C-alpha positions in Angstrom: 0.1 0.3 -0.4 1.1 3.2 -1.0 2.8 5.1 2.7 2.0 8.1 3.6 5.1 10.7 3.8 6.5 11.1 7.4 6.4 15.1 7.3 2.6 15.4 6.2 1.1 14.6 9.7 2.8 17.7 11.0 2.7 20.1 7.6 -1.0 19.8 8.0 -1.3 20.2 11.4 0.1 23.7 10.9 -1.6 24.4 7.9 -5.0 23.5 10.4 -3.7 25.3 13.3 -3.1 28.3 11.1 -6.2 28.6 9.5 -8.3 27.8 12.7 -6.9 30.7 14.3 -7.4 33.0 10.9 -11.1 32.0 10.3 -11.9 31.9 14.3 -11.0 35.6 14.0 -13.2 36.3 11.5 -10.0 36.8 8.6 -10.3 34.6 4.8 -8.1 31.8 4.4 -7.8 30.1 1.0 -5.1 26.8 1.3 -3.2 26.2 -2.1 -3.7 23.4 -3.9 -0.4 21.6 -3.1 0.3 20.8 -6.8 0.4 24.5 -7.0 2.5 24.8 -4.1 5.5 27.2 -5.1 6.3 28.6 -1.5 3.4 29.4 -0.3 0.5 27.4 1.9 -2.2 29.9 2.3 -3.3 33.2 0.8 -4.9 35.3 3.6 -7.4 38.1 3.3 -7.7 40.8 6.4 -11.4 41.8 7.3 -11.8 45.0 9.8 -15.8 45.1 11.2 -16.9 42.5 9.1 -15.5 44.0 5.9 -13.1 42.2 2.9 -9.9 44.7 3.3 -8.7 43.9 0.3 -5.1 43.5 1.8 -4.3 40.2 1.4 -0.7 38.3 2.4 0.7 34.5 1.1 1.7 32.3 3.5 4.3 30.0 4.0 4.0 27.1 6.9 6.4 25.3 8.0 5.4 22.4 10.5 7.7 20.0 13.0 10.8 20.0 15.7 12.9 19.6 12.5 12.4 23.9 12.2 13.6 24.4 15.7 16.9 26.2 16.6 18.1 27.2 20.1 17.1 30.7 20.0 13.8 30.2 17.7 12.5 28.9 14.3 14.1 28.4 11.1 12.4 28.4 7.1 14.9 28.2 4.3 14.4 30.4 1.1 15.2 28.2 -1.1 14.7 28.7 -4.8 11.9 31.3 -4.1 14.0 33.8 -3.1 13.3 36.4 -6.0 9.3 35.4 -5.4 9.3 36.4 -2.1 10.8 39.6 -2.6 9.8 40.9 -5.8 6.8 39.8 -6.0 3.3 42.3 -5.8 2.1 40.0 -2.4 4.4 40.0 0.0 5.0 36.7 2.3 4.9 35.8 6.1 6.4 33.0 6.7 4.9 30.9 9.8 6.4 27.8 12.3 3.8 25.7 14.0 5.7 23.8 17.0 4.0 20.9 18.0 5.4 20.7 21.7 4.0 23.6 22.5 1.6 23.5 20.2 2.5 27.5 19.7 2.7 29.5 15.9 5.6 32.0 15.4 6.0 34.3 12.3 8.1 36.4 10.4 8.0 38.3 7.5 10.0 36.9 4.8 10.1 39.5 2.1 11.2 42.5 4.9 13.9 40.1 5.8 15.2 39.2 2.4 15.0 42.7 1.0 16.8 44.1 4.3 19.4 41.7 3.6 19.5 42.8 -0.5 20.2 46.0 0.4 23.3 44.9 2.7 24.5 43.1 -0.1 23.5 39.9 1.5 22.0 36.5 0.1 19.2 35.1 2.4 19.7 31.3 3.0 17.1 31.2 5.7 13.9 33.8 6.9 14.7 33.6 10.9 12.1 33.8 13.4 12.0 34.9 16.5 10.6 32.7 19.6 8.5 35.8 20.9 7.4 36.3 17.7 4.3 34.5 18.5 0.5 33.9 16.7 -2.0 33.4 18.7 -5.4 34.6 19.5 -4.0 37.2 22.4 -1.4 38.2 19.8 -3.2 38.2 16.5 -4.3 42.1 16.4 -0.5 42.6 16.5 0.0 40.3 13.7 -2.7 41.7 11.9 -2.1 45.3 12.5 2.1 44.7 11.2 1.1 43.1 8.6 -1.0 45.6 6.9 0.6 48.3 8.0 3.1 46.7 5.6 1.0 46.0 3.0 0.5 50.5 3.0 3.5 50.3 1.1 2.4 48.5 -2.1 -0.5 51.2 -1.6 -0.9 54.2 -4.5 2.2 57.0 -3.6 3.8 54.4 -1.3 4.3 51.9 -4.2 6.7 54.4 -5.2 7.9 55.2 -2.1 9.0 51.7 -1.9 10.6 51.0 -4.3 12.7 54.5 -4.2 13.6 53.3 -0.6 14.6 49.9 -2.3 16.9 52.0 -4.6 18.7 54.0 -1.6 18.4 50.8 1.1 16.4 52.5 3.7 12.9 52.2 4.7 10.6 55.4 4.2 7.8 55.8 6.7 3.8 56.2 5.9 4.1 60.0 6.8 7.3 61.0 5.0 7.8 63.5 2.5 9.4 62.2 -0.7 10.8 63.6 -3.4 12.7 62.5 -6.4 15.0 64.1 -9.5 17.0 62.5 -11.5 19.9 64.7 -12.9 21.7 65.4 -16.0 23.7 62.5 -15.8 21.4 60.3 -14.9 22.5 60.3 -11.2 19.2 60.0 -8.7 18.5 62.3 -5.1 15.9 62.1 -3.1 15.0 64.4 -0.5 13.6 62.9 2.8 11.1 64.5 5.4 10.1 62.8 8.5 7.1 64.3 10.2 8.4 67.3 12.9 12.0 66.5 12.5 13.5 70.5 11.5 15.8 68.3 9.3 15.9 66.5 6.1 18.5 63.6 4.8 19.8 64.1 1.1 20.7 60.6 -0.4 22.4 60.8 -3.4 23.3 58.1 -5.8 26.7 59.4 -6.7 27.5 59.4 -3.2 27.3 55.6 -2.8 23.0 56.6 -1.0 25.5 58.2 1.8 23.1 60.3 4.0 23.2 63.5 4.3 21.1 65.2 7.2 20.4 68.6 6.2 18.4 72.0 6.9 18.1 75.1 5.8 20.3 76.4 7.0 23.1 74.2 5.5 21.6 75.2 2.1 23.7 77.8 0.0 22.5 78.0 -3.0 24.3 81.0 -4.6 27.6 79.2 -3.3 30.0 79.8 -0.4 32.5 81.7 -0.1 35.5 79.2 0.4 34.0 76.9 -2.7 33.9 78.1 -6.6 32.4 81.2 -7.4 28.6 80.8 -7.2 28.0 76.7 -7.1 25.6 75.9 -4.9 26.5 74.1 -2.4 24.2 72.0 0.2 26.8 70.9 3.6 29.6 69.7 1.4 28.1 68.6 -1.9 27.9 70.9 -5.1 25.2 71.3 -6.6 23.8 71.8 -10.5 21.8 74.9 -10.9 19.0 72.2 -11.8 19.7 70.2 -8.2 19.5 73.3 -6.9 16.3 74.8 -7.4 14.6 71.1 -7.1 16.5 71.0 -3.3 14.7 74.5 -2.8 11.5 73.2 -3.7 12.0 70.5 -1.4 12.3 72.0 1.2 9.7 75.0 0.8 7.0 72.3 -0.1 8.4 70.2 3.8 8.3 73.6 5.0 5.4 72.5 7.0 6.0 68.7 7.7 8.5 70.4 10.2 6.7 72.0 12.4 5.6 70.1 15.5 2.0 69.4 16.2 0.4 69.2 18.9 -1.5 66.0 18.6 1.1 63.7 16.9 2.9 61.3 19.2 6.4 62.6 20.7 9.6 62.2 18.6 12.3 59.7 19.2 15.9 60.4 18.8 17.2 59.5 15.4 20.2 56.8 16.0 20.9 56.9 12.7 20.6 61.2 12.4 22.8 60.9 15.1 25.4 58.2 14.2 25.8 59.9 10.8 26.2 63.2 12.2 29.2 62.5 14.8 30.9 60.2 12.2 30.8 63.5 9.6 32.3 65.5 12.7 35.0 63.5 13.7 35.9 62.9 9.9 35.9 66.8 10.2 38.0 67.2 13.4 40.3 65.0 12.4 41.1 66.9 8.8 41.1 70.1 10.8 43.3 69.3 13.5 45.6 66.8 12.6 46.9 66.5 15.4 43.8 65.9 17.7 43.8 62.3 17.7 47.6 62.6 19.9 46.3 64.6 22.3 43.1 63.1 22.7 44.7 59.4 23.6 47.0 61.6 25.7 44.1 62.9 27.7 42.3 59.8 27.2 45.0 58.2 29.5 44.9 61.1 32.2 41.7 60.6 32.9 41.6 56.1 32.6 44.6 56.4 35.1 41.4 57.8 38.4 38.5 56.5 36.3 37.9 52.5 36.2 35.0 52.0 34.0 37.0 54.6 31.5 39.8 52.3 31.8 37.9 48.9 31.5 36.2 50.2 28.0 39.6 51.6 26.9 40.9 48.4 27.7 38.5 45.9 25.6 38.6 48.9 22.4 42.3 47.8 22.4 42.3 45.0 22.7 41.7 44.6 18.6 45.4 45.3 17.3 43.9 44.9 13.4 41.6 48.0 14.5 44.2 50.2 16.8 47.3 49.5 13.8 44.0 51.0 11.6 42.9 53.8 13.9 46.6 55.1 14.4 47.4 54.8 10.3 44.9 55.5 7.8 42.2 57.9 6.6 38.8 58.4 8.4 37.3 56.8 5.2 39.2 53.8 4.8 39.4 52.6 8.8 36.8 49.4 9.2 34.0 49.8 11.2 35.7 48.9 14.7 38.7 51.2 14.2 35.7 54.4 13.4 34.4 53.2 17.4 38.0 53.4 18.2 38.9 56.2 17.0 35.5 58.3 17.9 35.9 56.5 21.5 39.3 58.8 21.5 38.1 62.1 20.6 34.8 61.8 22.1 34.3 62.7 25.5 29.9 62.8 26.1 27.5 63.2 22.7 24.7 65.4 24.5 21.1 65.7 22.6 18.6 68.0 22.9 15.1 67.6 21.9 14.4 65.8 18.3 12.6 68.5 17.3 15.2 71.0 17.5 17.8 71.5 13.9 20.7 68.6 14.0 23.5 71.2 15.4 21.7 72.2 18.0 20.6 68.5 18.8 23.9 67.2 19.2 26.1 68.8 20.8 29.6 66.7 20.8 32.4 67.2 24.1 35.3 66.5 22.5 37.8 65.0 25.2 40.4 68.2 23.8 38.2 71.7 24.2 39.0 74.4 22.2 40.9 76.6 23.4 38.6 79.4 23.8 35.5 80.7 22.6 33.9 81.8 18.9 33.3 85.1 16.7 30.3 84.3 14.2 31.1 84.7 10.9 29.0 88.3 11.0 31.3 89.5 13.2 34.2 89.8 11.2 35.6 93.0 9.9 38.0 93.0 7.4 39.2 89.6 5.6 42.2 88.0 4.7 44.3 89.2 2.2 45.4 87.6 -0.7 48.3 89.8 -2.1 51.3 87.6 -3.0 55.1 88.3 -3.2 57.9 86.2 -3.3 58.3 85.9 0.5 54.6 84.7 0.5 52.3 82.0 0.0 48.7 81.0 -0.2 47.3 79.0 2.6 43.8 78.1 2.6 42.4 78.5 7.0 42.4 74.7 7.5 46.0 74.5 6.5 46.8 77.0 9.1 48.9 76.5 11.7 50.2 78.1 14.9 53.3 80.5 14.7 51.5 81.5 10.8 52.2 84.7 9.9 49.4 86.2 7.7 47.9 89.2 6.1 44.7 91.2 6.8 43.0 93.6 5.2 40.7 96.4 6.8 37.8 97.7 6.3 39.2 100.1 4.8 41.8 98.1 2.8 44.8 98.5 4.6 46.7 95.4 5.1 49.1 94.5 8.6 50.3 91.4 9.5 49.0 88.8 12.4 50.1 86.1 14.4 48.4 82.8 14.3 47.7 81.7 17.6 45.2 78.4 17.1 43.8 76.6 14.7 40.3 74.0 16.0 37.5 72.8 14.0 34.1 75.0 15.1 31.9 74.2 17.7 29.5 77.0 17.3 29.5 76.4 13.5 30.0 72.8 12.5 32.2 72.7 9.1 34.0 75.6 9.7 37.3 76.5 11.1 37.9 79.1 14.0 41.4 80.4 14.1 42.8 82.9 17.1 44.9 85.8 15.7 47.5 87.2 17.8 46.8 86.0 21.2 43.3 87.4 21.3 40.4 85.8 23.6 38.2 84.5 20.9 38.6 83.1 17.6 36.9 84.0 14.0 34.9 81.4 12.1 36.4 80.7 8.8 34.7 78.1 6.0 37.6 75.4 5.3 38.5 76.8 1.4 38.6 80.0 2.3 42.2 81.7 1.5 44.8 83.2 3.2 48.6 84.1 2.4 51.0 83.3 5.2 54.9 84.6 5.2 56.9 81.9 4.1 58.6 80.0 6.6 62.3 79.2 6.7 61.1 76.3 8.9 59.7 72.7 8.0 56.0 72.1 8.5 
């Protein structure tokens, strides 16, 4: 007589348990015939208040002990990776544990797309043991899956496609604008509700997020860069890109204003980490000796702070990361080396209200503080001289060093010499450089690429 496959019992028990649960809560389940099972066992249509919603999800069901792991459950992807990730209908995986009778689930489509964004190819769908599906959790399951399905409707379809392209996940209330420049490069403007800054994503910059506010946008250029070329943060734009970005900022103005009925904002951790990384990179660029000075200061602090010493020992236990931190440029460092360098340089990151502009929301306390306070751009009287002679050489602001003799023009055009006392990464105007002249009490602020002339030194630099 024909033998019944051993796996049929657990599989049918799993399918029946899931169908019974879903139908008990008035959702519509259609089983897929076994001969047509290509990675899906059921089609689930959600209902709400007795009405069919039109929200549909596919379900792959597994049953038996073989799908258990020490930390949960798994479902093999097999040959279904492309259809589960790119189909018009998302796929959910459900595992039935025969020993406990419990059902556990995970969004297979979401996991596969997240892995793809990171350049990975998943072999299995991971299901946490606490991701249960039962009478007491089905409402959360329905809400979460239907929320995910909303990305397949209306304007959300476009947002989902842009998100896949840029490797990010846009929220339903986010404002997302897309632009293709003359070179075929993609730019995405991303504004979250209530945040005082937006995110610029650019394909030519490998989609690295640039967190910007209107204060970072210089549509008519910046003094230290090409004359009149539009700039946002440190990215130069074409005229068309600048016009598009200006329109985006204007259109999203209302979204940056908090609304009393909105849920409270939470600190944008990704924005914080990117902000700190960019500030650290700029700090190293402007203050080339800052890493050495910070390590020396750390050694002094760890002599009396045992908790800090323990953290330092742990981070420095990776010899390869230590070597990178001391020898490689920031952009060539591994994540571990960058973490170590950040630990050396940064004593604390203070976070203010999430509704503040990004430069005011996050305040970095450097391990080696600035030597004195700062004047802003508006307080500057006169300007650097650029008059050359045989005893002078051209230098940019970030290249100035203590002891340099530079030349300054008064508001009336009279030139005089000034001594550079200190140069540091501006704290009041992130991205700028501060220069202290003649041992005065406050430093003047400059863009890094502003031009100076200094007296040629006979000493090697």
